[in-house]
PAVEX-975210 format. One line per 5 residues: their letters; for each residue x, y, z of C-alpha. Coordinates in nm, 2 decimals, always signed. Layout:
REM PAVEX-975210
A	X:Y:Z; ...
***
This chain:
REM PAVEX-975210
XXXXX	+0.84:+0.07:+0.60; +0.67:+0.19:+0.92; +0.78:+0.54:+0.85; +0.64:+0.54:+0.50; +0.29:+0.44:+0.60
XXXXX	+0.22:+0.74:+0.83; +0.37:+0.98:+0.57; +0.15:+0.83:+0.30; -0.16:+0.86:+0.51; -0.08:+1.23:+0.59
XXXXX	-0.03:+1.30:+0.22; -0.38:+1.15:+0.14; -0.54:+1.36:+0.41; -0.37:+1.67:+0.29; -0.48:+1.60:-0.07
XXXXX	-0.84:+1.56:+0.04; -0.84:+1.88:+0.24; -0.68:+2.07:-0.05; -0.93:+1.93:-0.30; -1.22:+2.04:-0.07
XXXXX	-1.07:+2.39:-0.03; -1.03:+2.42:-0.41; -1.39:+2.31:-0.47; -1.52:+2.56:-0.21; -1.31:+2.84:-0.37
XXXXX	-1.46:+2.76:-0.71; -1.81:+2.78:-0.57; -1.73:+3.11:-0.40; -1.58:+3.24:-0.73; -1.90:+3.15:-0.93
XXXXX	-2.11:+3.33:-0.67; -1.90:+3.64:-0.68; -1.92:+3.65:-1.07; -2.30:+3.64:-1.05; -2.30:+3.90:-0.78
XXXXX	-2.07:+4.13:-0.98; -2.30:+4.10:-1.29; -2.60:+4.19:-1.07; -2.42:+4.50:-0.92; -2.31:+4.60:-1.27
XXXXX	-2.68:+4.58:-1.37; -2.61:+4.32:-1.63; -2.92:+4.14:-1.53; -2.94:+3.90:-1.82; -2.59:+3.78:-1.77
XXXXX	-2.65:+3.75:-1.39; -2.97:+3.56:-1.45; -2.78:+3.31:-1.68; -2.50:+3.27:-1.43; -2.73:+3.20:-1.13
XXXXX	-2.94:+2.96:-1.34; -2.63:+2.77:-1.44; -2.47:+2.75:-1.09; -2.80:+2.64:-0.93; -2.92:+2.39:-1.19
XXXXX	-3.04:+2.08:-1.00; -2.82:+1.83:-1.19; -2.53:+2.04:-1.34; -2.51:+2.32:-1.09; -2.16:+2.42:-0.96
XXXXX	-2.27:+2.56:-0.62; -2.35:+2.29:-0.36; -2.25:+2.45:-0.03; -2.58:+2.52:+0.16; -2.48:+2.87:+0.27
XXXXX	-2.36:+2.97:-0.08; -2.68:+2.82:-0.23; -2.89:+3.04:+0.00; -2.69:+3.35:-0.10; -2.71:+3.27:-0.47
XXXXX	-3.09:+3.22:-0.44; -3.12:+3.56:-0.27; -2.92:+3.74:-0.54; -3.10:+3.56:-0.81; -3.43:+3.68:-0.66
XXXXX	-3.29:+4.03:-0.66; -3.21:+3.99:-1.03; -3.57:+3.88:-1.10; -3.70:+4.19:-0.91; -3.47:+4.41:-1.13
XXXXX	-3.61:+4.23:-1.44; -3.96:+4.30:-1.32; -4.05:+3.94:-1.26; -4.19:+3.95:-0.91; -4.36:+3.61:-0.93
XXXXX	-4.03:+3.43:-1.01; -3.85:+3.63:-0.74; -4.11:+3.52:-0.49; -4.05:+3.16:-0.58; -3.68:+3.20:-0.53
XXXXX	-3.74:+3.38:-0.19; -3.96:+3.09:-0.09; -3.68:+2.85:-0.15; -3.45:+3.07:+0.07; -3.70:+3.07:+0.35
XXXXX	-3.78:+2.70:+0.34; -3.41:+2.62:+0.35; -3.35:+2.87:+0.63; -3.67:+3.02:+0.79; -3.45:+3.25:+1.01
XXXXX	-3.26:+3.40:+0.71; -3.24:+3.78:+0.70; -3.10:+3.95:+0.39; -2.82:+4.21:+0.44; -2.99:+4.55:+0.40
XXXXX	-2.67:+4.70:+0.27; -2.64:+4.45:-0.01; -3.00:+4.48:-0.16; -3.22:+4.77:-0.25; -3.55:+4.84:-0.07
XXXXX	-3.76:+4.69:-0.34; -3.59:+4.35:-0.29; -3.61:+4.37:+0.09; -3.98:+4.45:+0.07; -4.05:+4.17:-0.17
XXXXX	-3.86:+3.93:+0.06; -4.07:+4.05:+0.36; -4.39:+4.01:+0.16; -4.30:+3.66:+0.07; -4.22:+3.58:+0.43
XXXXX	-4.56:+3.71:+0.54; -4.74:+3.53:+0.27; -4.60:+3.19:+0.35; -4.57:+3.24:+0.73; -4.83:+2.97:+0.80
XXXXX	-4.64:+2.72:+0.58; -4.32:+2.81:+0.75; -4.48:+2.76:+1.09; -4.62:+2.42:+0.97; -4.27:+2.33:+0.85
XXXXX	-4.12:+2.43:+1.18; -4.38:+2.22:+1.37; -4.31:+1.92:+1.14; -3.94:+1.96:+1.19; -3.99:+1.98:+1.57
XXXXX	-4.21:+1.67:+1.56; -3.95:+1.48:+1.36; -3.68:+1.60:+1.59; -3.88:+1.48:+1.89; -3.93:+1.14:+1.73
XXXXX	-3.57:+1.12:+1.65; -3.47:+1.20:+2.01; -3.72:+0.93:+2.13; -3.57:+0.68:+1.89; -3.22:+0.77:+1.99
XXXXX	-3.32:+0.73:+2.36; -3.48:+0.40:+2.29; -3.18:+0.28:+2.10; -2.96:+0.40:+2.39; -3.17:+0.21:+2.64
XXXXX	-3.16:-0.10:+2.42; -2.78:-0.07:+2.39; -2.75:-0.02:+2.77; -2.97:-0.33:+2.83; -2.76:-0.53:+2.57
XXXXX	-2.44:-0.42:+2.75; -2.58:-0.52:+3.09; -2.68:-0.86:+2.94; -2.34:-0.91:+2.79; -2.17:-0.81:+3.12
XXXXX	-2.39:-1.05:+3.31; -2.31:-1.33:+3.06; -1.94:-1.25:+3.08; -1.95:-1.24:+3.46; -2.14:-1.57:+3.50
XXXXX	-2.00:-1.92:+3.44; -2.25:-2.20:+3.40; -2.14:-2.55:+3.51; -2.35:-2.86:+3.45; -2.33:-3.11:+3.74
XXXXX	-2.45:-3.46:+3.66; -2.63:-3.65:+3.94; -2.61:-4.02:+4.03; -2.92:-4.23:+4.11; -2.71:-4.44:+4.34
XXXXX	-2.65:-4.14:+4.57; -3.03:-4.09:+4.60; -3.04:-4.43:+4.78; -2.77:-4.34:+5.03; -2.91:-4.23:+5.38
XXXXX	-2.80:-3.95:+5.60; -2.93:-3.68:+5.36; -2.69:-3.76:+5.07; -2.97:-3.75:+4.82; -3.10:-3.42:+4.95
XXXXX	-2.75:-3.26:+4.93; -2.72:-3.39:+4.58; -3.05:-3.23:+4.48; -2.94:-2.90:+4.63; -3.18:-2.91:+4.94
XXXXX	-2.92:-2.84:+5.20; -3.16:-2.77:+5.49; -3.35:-3.09:+5.43; -3.02:-3.28:+5.39; -2.90:-3.15:+5.73
XXXXX	-3.23:-3.25:+5.89; -3.21:-3.61:+5.77; -2.84:-3.63:+5.85; -2.90:-3.50:+6.21; -3.21:-3.71:+6.27
XXXXX	-3.07:-4.04:+6.14; -2.74:-3.99:+6.31; -2.92:-3.92:+6.64; -3.15:-4.22:+6.61; -2.86:-4.45:+6.51
XXXXX	-2.64:-4.32:+6.79; -2.91:-4.37:+7.05; -2.99:-4.72:+6.94; -2.62:-4.81:+6.93; -2.55:-4.66:+7.27
XXXXX	-2.84:-4.86:+7.42; -2.68:-5.19:+7.33; -2.40:-5.20:+7.60; -2.64:-5.09:+7.87; -2.88:-5.36:+7.76
XXXXX	-2.62:-5.64:+7.78; -2.48:-5.50:+8.11; -2.83:-5.51:+8.28; -2.89:-5.85:+8.13; -2.57:-5.99:+8.27
XXXXX	-2.65:-5.83:+8.61; -3.00:-6.00:+8.60; -2.84:-6.34:+8.54; -2.59:-6.29:+8.82; -2.85:-6.18:+9.06
XXXXX	-3.08:-6.46:+8.97; -2.81:-6.73:+9.01; -2.67:-6.59:+9.34; -2.80:-6.84:+9.61; -2.66:-6.64:+9.90
XXXXX	-2.85:-6.31:+9.82; -3.13:-6.23:+10.05; -3.29:-6.00:+9.79; -3.23:-6.23:+9.50; -3.56:-6.20:+9.34
XXXXX	-3.60:-5.82:+9.39; -3.25:-5.75:+9.24; -3.31:-5.98:+8.95; -3.64:-5.82:+8.87; -3.48:-5.47:+8.88
XXXXX	-3.21:-5.56:+8.64; -3.45:-5.74:+8.42; -3.67:-5.43:+8.39; -3.37:-5.21:+8.31; -3.26:-5.45:+8.04
XXXXX	-3.61:-5.44:+7.89; -3.60:-5.06:+7.89; -3.27:-5.04:+7.72; -3.38:-5.31:+7.47; -3.70:-5.10:+7.40
XXXXX	-3.49:-4.78:+7.35; -3.26:-4.98:+7.11; -3.55:-5.11:+6.91; -3.73:-4.77:+6.91; -3.42:-4.58:+6.80
XXXXX	-3.33:-4.83:+6.53; -3.69:-4.83:+6.40; -3.70:-4.45:+6.40; -3.36:-4.45:+6.21; -3.50:-4.70:+5.96
XXXXX	-3.82:-4.50:+5.90; -3.63:-4.17:+5.87; -3.38:-4.33:+5.63; -3.65:-4.47:+5.41; -3.84:-4.14:+5.41
XXXXX	-3.52:-3.96:+5.31; -3.45:-4.20:+5.03; -3.81:-4.17:+4.89; -3.79:-3.79:+4.90; -3.45:-3.79:+4.73
XXXXX	-3.57:-4.01:+4.45; -3.90:-3.82:+4.41; -3.70:-3.49:+4.35; -3.41:-3.65:+4.17; -3.29:-3.47:+3.86
XXXXX	-3.03:-3.61:+3.62; -2.83:-3.29:+3.62; -2.84:-2.93:+3.75; -2.68:-2.61:+3.62; -2.47:-2.41:+3.87
XXXXX	-2.41:-2.04:+3.80; -2.08:-1.91:+3.93; -1.97:-1.55:+3.94; -1.64:-1.46:+3.79; -1.47:-1.12:+3.79
XXXXX	-1.47:-0.90:+3.48; -1.12:-0.78:+3.38; -1.07:-0.41:+3.37; -1.10:-0.23:+3.04; -0.80:-0.23:+2.81
XXXXX	-0.65:+0.11:+2.74; -0.46:+0.16:+2.42; -0.17:+0.40:+2.48; +0.02:+0.54:+2.18; +0.38:+0.46:+2.18
XXXXX	+0.68:+0.53:+1.95; +0.80:+0.24:+1.76; +1.16:+0.12:+1.76; +1.41:+0.39:+1.69; +1.15:+0.66:+1.73
XXXXX	+0.99:+0.59:+1.39; +0.64:+0.48:+1.32; +0.35:+0.46:+1.57; +0.30:+0.16:+1.79; +0.03:+0.07:+2.04
XXXX	+0.10:-0.04:+2.40; -0.17:-0.23:+2.58; -0.20:-0.16:+2.95; -0.45:-0.28:+3.22
***
C-alpha cells in the first residue's frame, strides 16, 4: 500500500505536466497557422484566425508571450489590409502588456515596423505614466511586504517569549504578614526590606537576651556585697554592683523595646503592602527545532519520515 501511493502521486503529476504541454502546443499551433496565413498573404483568413484565437471569452491562446506575438501579427495583418487605426489599437495592446517589446525586423516589413514605432511615440507619455504607476504599486507592495515581515517577526518574538516563560501564581497568607523577623516582607517580595527587619529584630532580641544573665549576676553580687559584714568597702562595692545591674537592666529594656517597635513596624508594613497573590515568571529553555529527515520505509519501499533533534 505504501508503494502504491507514491506511484499514484507520480502518475498524477506526470498527467498534469503532459496536459499543460499539450495545451501549450495547441496554442503554438494556432499561432503558427495564423502566421502562415499572413505570410501567404491570405489576410482575410489570417484576420479571422487571430480574431478567434484572441477572443476575450472563447480565445484559444492564453499564454502571455504567445498573446503578445499574436497581437503583433494581427496588427501586421491590419496594416496589409490598409486599416492603420485598427493596427494602432493592436500595437497599443502589445505595448501596454510589454512596454519593452521590440518586433523582429526580419519577421515584419518596414511599414509594420514604422507603424509600431509611430504608435510607441504617440503613447509614450501614457506608457511612462503606466510605468510610474507600476513602480508606485511595486513600492507600496514592497512596503506592505516589509510591514508584514516585521509583524511576523514581532509575532514570532512574542510567541518565543511566551514559550520561554512560565507563569506561576503564588498565593500569600495573611498570617505570615503578622510574623516578625521580616517574614511578611519576604512574602511580599521585598527581600532587602525583609533582611533589614530580620537583622534588626535579631540584633535587638539578642542584645536584650544577653543582658539578662549579666543583670542577674550583678544583682547577686550586689546582694552578697551588701550582706557581707566583714567587708571594709561594703557600701562602695554594693553601690558599684548595683549600678552595673541597673545598666544591664536598662540595656535589656531598651533592646526589648527596640525589638518590639521594630517588629510592630515590620508587621504594619507587611500588612500595608500585602497582596493575596503574585505571579512569578520563570524562564524555561526552548527546545531545538525539529528536523524532518526523509528515510526509506521498511523493506526499502515507500517514504517515511525520521524526526531528529
